[in-house]
N, C-alpha and C positions, 0 to 999 in steps of 0.2 A: 504494500500500500504506500503510495506517495503521499507524503504529508503536505498540507497546504502551507504556503509561505505567509508568515506573519511578521511584519515589521513593527518595531516599537520605537517611537521617539524617546529621547532621554529626558531632557529638561521639561518638567511639568507633567511627565507621564510616569517614569520610573525614578527619576531623581528630582528632589524638591528644591529646584532653583529659587523659586519664590520665597520659600522659608529662609534659605541662606541669605538672600538679598535683604530680607526683613531683619535678620539677625545683625547684619552689618550696617544697615540703615533703617532703624525702626520706623521712620516716617513712611517707608515704602512697604510695610507689611500689607499683604493682600492687595498687590498692585494690579491684578487683573481687573479690567473695567475702568482703569484710571482714565480720567477725562482727556488729558493732553498726552496722547501716545508718543508724539515726537519728543517732547521734553522728558517723558518717562524713559524712553529708549536711550536718550543721551545720558541721563543720570545712571541708568543701569550699566551702560558702557563704561562710564567713569569709575564705577564701583569695581567692575571687572578688571580694568586696567590697573587700579590701585591694589587689587588682590588677584594677581595673575594665576595663582594656583586654585582659584575658587572652584573649578570643576573637579578637582581631585577628591574633595571631601564633602560633597553635597549629601544631605541625609536622603534616604530613600523615601519615596511616596508610600504612605500607609498601605499595606497589603500588596505592594507591587512585587517584591521579591518572591513571596510565597506563590502568588498567582502565576508569575512568569515560570517559575520552576515547574508547577503543575501543567501549565500549557505546553511546556517544552516536550512533554511526553506525547503530545498529539499534533503539534505544529513544528515546522521548520522555522525557528526564530532568528531574526537578525535585528540588531539595534541600528536604527537609521536616524542620524542626528545631523544638525547643522552646527558646525563650529564657527566661532568668531574669526573671520578671515584676518582681521587686524590684531588678533591676539593668538599667536602661534601656540602658546601654552594650553589653549582650550582644546586643541587637537589631542595633545598628550594627556591632558586631564581627563578627557572623556574615555580614553583607552584605559587609563589607570582605574577610573571609577568602575568600569565594566569588570575588569579583573578582580577588583576588591569585593564586588558584590555578587558576581556570578561565576567566578573562577573558571574552571574548564568549560562550563556550559556556554560562556561568553567568548571563548577563545576563537579568534579569527572570524567573529560575527559582528564586528562594528563597521558600519558604512557611514562615511561622512560626506554629505552632499548638500548643495544649495538647490538641487533640483530633484526632489523626491518623486516627481511625476515620471522620471526616466526609468525607475526601477520596476521590474515585473514582479507581481505577487498578488496574493489574494486579499490580504487585509493590512491596513496601516492604522495603528493606534497613535494618534497625535492630538495634542491639545490646541493646535492652531491650524489655520488653513493656508499659511504662508509657505514659501519655498516648495511649491508644487504639491503640497498635501491635498489640497482641494481637487487637483486634477489627477490624482493617483488613479491608475487604471482599475485597481481592485476597489474594495470597499473601505472608505475612510471612516473609522470609528473615532468620533470627535470627543476625546476624553475631557472630562470636567464639565460637560454640558448636562442639561437636565436628563437627557436620554442615557448618557454614560457618565454619571457623576463620580464613580469610584471603581476600584479594581474588582470588587465583588460583582458589580453589575457587568463589567467588561468580561470577566471570566465566565460568568453564567451565559452571556450572549454568545461568546465564541464556542463554548461547549455545545450549545443548542445548534449552532451552525454545522457542527460535525454530526449532529443527530445521534449523539451518544446518550 
């Protein structure tokens, strides 16, 4: 049996980038839905430049590690993330994060791209529609929305898709 391909974004899906930003800059706690997205983006970039190893030690999203480990029995899983082009440490940080949290399961399964729509696969779990996520050829599971608010919901949905 060929497993279906499941891509998982990192920041905001398995790694809690928002929580870490809030720890470093308390005024930015819960920044999703912020009014001025351009100013927010600039502020987050500044925080990352001042903390270039930020991507090494992000806390995991609640329930993500356990759900991904269980899903890996049924899906071919790859981590599909967009690194900060102007912060080379973000590329390495994401690789280190995967190894620290997924060990051998994540080995050689990290794909970094600004064009998620170019990859072939069945499902993409992503908290945003940017970088080609909205145009992904398979099904985009929009993490953090009312339909897919958490990992329990995403796990149950993906298991139903397999008809197990």
